N, C-alpha and C positions, 0 to 999 in steps of 0.2 A: 576544405581539407588543409591541414597544416603540412608543409613540406618537412621531410625528414631532417633537413639540414638547417632548419630555422627555429626560432623561438617566437611564440605568439604572446602578446600582452593582452590580458583580460581585465575587465573591470565589471563588477556586478554588485549591486546594492543588497547585501545580505546582512542581517542583524549581527553585530559584533565584528564586522569587517568592512573596510573600504580601502581600495588602493590598487595600484598596478602590480601585477604578478606575472610570472612567466614559467612555462614548463620547458625542460631541456629536450633536445631533439631525440634523445635515446630513452625517453621516459617509458618505464615498464611498471604497470600496476598489478598488484595482487590483492584481490578481494577475497574475503573469507566469510562464507555464509553457510548455515547448517545444511540446507538442501535447496533444490531448485524445483519444487513441486508447483506451488502457486502462492500468490500473496504479493503485497506491496513491496516488501524488502527485496524479494526475489526479482520482481520486475525492475526495480531500481538498479539492482546489480547488473542486469542485462543492459539496461539503458546506458549506464555509465561505461561499461565495457565497450559498447558500440561507439560511444563518443570518443573514448581514448584512441580506439583504432582509427576512427575517422580523422583524428588529429595527428596521425602518424606514429602513434605509440603502439605498445603491445599490452595485452590484457590477459591475465590469468585469473581463474576463480577456483579456489579450494573449497570443495563441498562434497557431501555424500552423494549428490547427484539428484536426479528427478526428471520429470517430463519436460522441463524447460531447458534441459541441457542441449537438446538438438538446436533450439533457437540460438542459444549462446554460441555454439560452435559454427552455426551458419553465418553468424556475424563476423567470424574470424578470431574470436577469443579462444583460449585454450583451457581445457578442464584439467584440474589436478584433483582426482578423486581420492578422498580419504575420509575417515569417520569423524569429521570435525564437529558433528552434532552432539558428541558424547559428553557426559559430565563425569565420566570415570577418570579419576586423577592420573592413573597409569597410562590410559589411552591418550589423555590430553598431553602428557609428556612425550609420548611417541609422535603425536601430531606436531608438537613443537619441533622435534628433531627433523621430521619430514619437511616442515616449512622452512627450517634453516637451510636444508639442502636445496630446496627450490629457490629460495631467495638468492643464495650464493651462485647456483648454477645458471640462473636466468638473469642475474644482475638486476633484481627488483629494485625499483626506485622508491616505492612507497607501499605500505601495507594498510589495507582498509578493512576493518572488521565490522560486521553488521549484526552481530548477536553476541550475547554474553558468554556462553560456554566456548564457542570458537575464539572469542576475544582473548581468553587466557593463553591458549597456545599461540595465537597470532602475536600477542604482546611479548611473550617470552622470546619468540623467534626474532621479532623486530629488535628487541633489546640486545639479544646475543649477536646480531649482525649490524647493530647500530643503524638500523633502517627507520626512517620516519614512520610513525604509526598514527592513523586516524581511525575514529570509530563513529558510527552513526547510531544515535539513539532513536530506534524505530518505534519504541513503545514506551508506555508509562509504567516503569517497573516499581511496584510497591515493595516496601521493606518494613516488616514488623519486628525485626530484630537487628542488632548490630552486625551479625554475621551476614544477613541478607543484604544489608546496605553495603557492606564490604564487597560482596559478590557483584552487586549491581555497579559499583563504582569502578569496576575494571574498564568500563566504557569511557571513563574520564581520565585514564592514566597515561594517555598518549600525548601527542603534540597538539591535537585539535579534536573537538567534539562537534559533530554535525547533528543538529536537531531537525526533525522533519516537519516542524511547525513552530510557530511562536509559542503555542501552548506547551509543547515539549521542551523548548528552550527554558521557559520559566520554571518548569518542573526540575530540570537538571540544575539550574542555579540554586533553587530553594533546597533541593534534596542533598546536594553534594558540596555546596559552597565553592564552586569552581570560579576562577577568575572569569568575569564576563567576556573578556577579550579572547578567551580560549573556546568559547561556544558560539557557533554560527547557526542561524536558522535558514535552512534551504528547503522550502516546501517541495514535496514530491511533484513530479510533472506527469502530464498525460501526453501520450503520443497522438498528436493531432492529425496525423495521416491515418492511423488505425482507427481512432475514434472520431470519425468524420461522417456525418449522415450521408453526404453526397457520394461516398465511396461504397456504401452498403447497398447492394442490389436487392430488389424486392424478393427474389427467390431465396436469398439468405434469410430474410425475415420470415418468409413462409415456412422454410425448413425448420426454424426454431419453433414457430407456433405448432407445426405438426408434431415435432418431438415432444412438446408440452401437452399435446392432446387438446389443443384449443381450436375449435371449429372456426372456419372462415367467417361465419355469420354470428359469432359470439360477440355481442356488443357490451359485455360487462367491462367495467373499469379494471384494468390489470395492474396489480401492484407487484413489483419485483424486489425481493430481498436477495441480493447477490453476496455470498460470503460462505465461509466454512460453516458446517453444521456444528457449532459449538455454542455453549450456553450463553456466553457473553454477547453474542450477536443479537439476542433478544427475540428469538422466534416465538417463545411462549407468550411474551407480551402481545405480539401481533395476533396470536390465536385467541387470546382472551379479548382483545379489542374486537376481533371479528365476531365473537360470540355476542358481545354487547351490541354490535351493529345489527346482527340478525334478530336479537331480541327486540330491537326497535323497528323491525320490519324491513331492513335493508338486506337484500340478497344479490344486488346488482354489482357484485365484485368478484374478482378471482385473484388469489394471492399465490405467488410462486416463490418457493424456496429453492434457489439454485446454488449449488456448491457441494464440495466433497464432504463426506463425514470423516475422512481421514482415519478410518478405523473406529470412530466413535459410534458404533452401531447401536449401542444402548440409548444414546441421545436421540438418534433418528427414530428409533422405535417409540421413545417417549413422546416425540412430536406427533407421530402417526396416531398414537393412542389418544392424545389430547384432542386432535382434530376429530377423531371418530366419536369420542365422548361428547363433544360439543355439537355433534350432528352437522359438521361443516365439510364433509367429504367432497361435496360438489363445489366448494369454494376454495379448495387448496390443491396445489400440486407440489410434490417434493421431487424435483427433476434431476438431481445429481449434478455432476460437473458439466460445465459448458465451455467449449473452446472458442466460441464466437460471441463474446460479450457485446461488441458493438451492435450486432444484429439483435441480441437479447434485449438490450435497452430499447431499441426501436420497436420490438415486439410488445413492449410493456407501455403503459401510460404514465406511471409514476414509479420512481424508485424509492425504496424505504431503507433506512439504516437505524434500526431501533436498539442500538447497543445499550447494554445495561452498565457497562464499564466504559469510561471515556476512551475513545480512540485517539491516538496521538495525531493522526492526520485524517484517515478515512478516505482512501482512494475511491471506494464505491459510492461516496457522496459527490465526488467530482466528475468521474467518468460519465455518469448518466446526464449530468448537466451539459457536458461537452457534446452529448448526442441530442441535446434539446429536450430533455425530460426533466420536469420538476422533481424535487426530492423532499421527502419527509425524513428528518433525522432527529435523534435524541439531542436535547439541548445541553450538551456538555462536550468537552474535549475539542478536538480539531474541527468538528462540524460547526462550531460557533464562528469559525473563520471562513469556512467554505460555503455555507448555506446562509443566504440572507432571508430572514423570516418575512414572509409575505411578498417577497420579490422574486426569488429564484426557487422558493419552496417554503416549507414550514418547519419549525422546531417544536418538538413535543417533549414533555417531561419524561426522562428515562424511567422505564419500568411502570409507568402510569397507564394502564390499559384504557381508562376512560379518556385521558388526554389523547391517546393514539386513535381511539375510535372517533373522536371529534375531528382530529386532523384529517383522517382518511375520508370521513364523510364530507368534510369541506372540499377535499380534492375531487371527490366524485361529483358534488353539486356544482363545481366550477364549470364543468363541461369541457369538451375537447378544444374549443376555440380559445378560451382563456387559459387553459393548461398549456396550449401551444405558445401563447404569448409569454407566459412565465418561463417556459422552457427556453425560449429564445433569449430572454434576459440572462438566464443561467449560462447559456452557451457563450454569449458575448463576454460575460465576466470571467468564466473559467479560461477562455482562450487568451485573455489578457494576463491572467495571474498564474496559471498553472501549466505552462508549456514545458514539455519534456526537454526541449533544447535549452530553455532558460535554466532549468534545474541542472542539466549536465554542465552548462557553461559555468554556473556558480560553483559546482563541485570541483571542476578542473581548476577554477580560480582558487578555491580553498587548498587544493593540492599545491598549487604554485606558491601560495603563501607559506605553507609549511616547509617546502624545499628552500625557499628564500631565507626563512628564519634559520634553518639548519646551516646554510652557507655562511 
């Protein structure tokens, strides 16, 4: 922990930056994120807030709220609830005014935006108060028009852009023509205390299996797709792949879709219908939200990430590897950095049901022993490269760089 009356020098090797930096003893961070329901950007918000507090600073998060706010406040951060998720220009102006008041009253040292719509209000407030502004590019924002490119570029108009992978950094440079020194790649981190097989008790794993309706004597290979029920996650590709496997005589598998529909009830109904029409009701479970993902990964044999659109990082490809589970992921985006084909898992062509059927069959045929060895390789690699403390230290180093430049 950093003492309140001292400065700490940090050095971290991130793309676009190298050097000694320091944070002031009275550092106060304001992060702005649409909501705190679930997801990688939301978890990173909480991780960084916790790191700032541990370093002796203060942390505020402006957000609409959500189920993760209790965890945020338990860590000592403070919630500033406001409708920052809105795209309504008038409400955005009101948010900017509220953020100006917050920045001034709490003497905020730096503003960090984590999504485009909130970034407009956050940037306006930062400029009005002459406060340093940082934004994290958490996704690959496509632009089919000049207006959309202008909208996306709000994330690049501050002092520094943080990209959550090398893939994202390359996209930002190509899309916006930003000075490379202004863009740093800091991969997301995994909480190695939470995602640690040694800390997950057998009763937690059994509770998950019971919630899924999986019998104790069910020996089928279990594949887990963890993520929101949204089309880009590739659920339909997996259903089609399963139908192909069944047509080839394979029924020794169980596929679990775990995640919120977040109000997309139509898509959930579409998935259920596709499963029924393929006569795969016994091979699938749509389980809903899960609060104990470490146990969920241990209750599965293989994690799958069949995204049809490239993910900028893909936390759900890294977390299961940290728990010793091999991963099958679409061969694009951040997964190309986090999954080593044939070593820690497999890469399959996105949207190609035949390729996915082949990869899943390969995982089943490998058997428990060899899957365990592959999972161990993934665990070793992710624990070296994707530690949450390294991500937080690199982020605080980036803050220090910005403050130093402003001085």
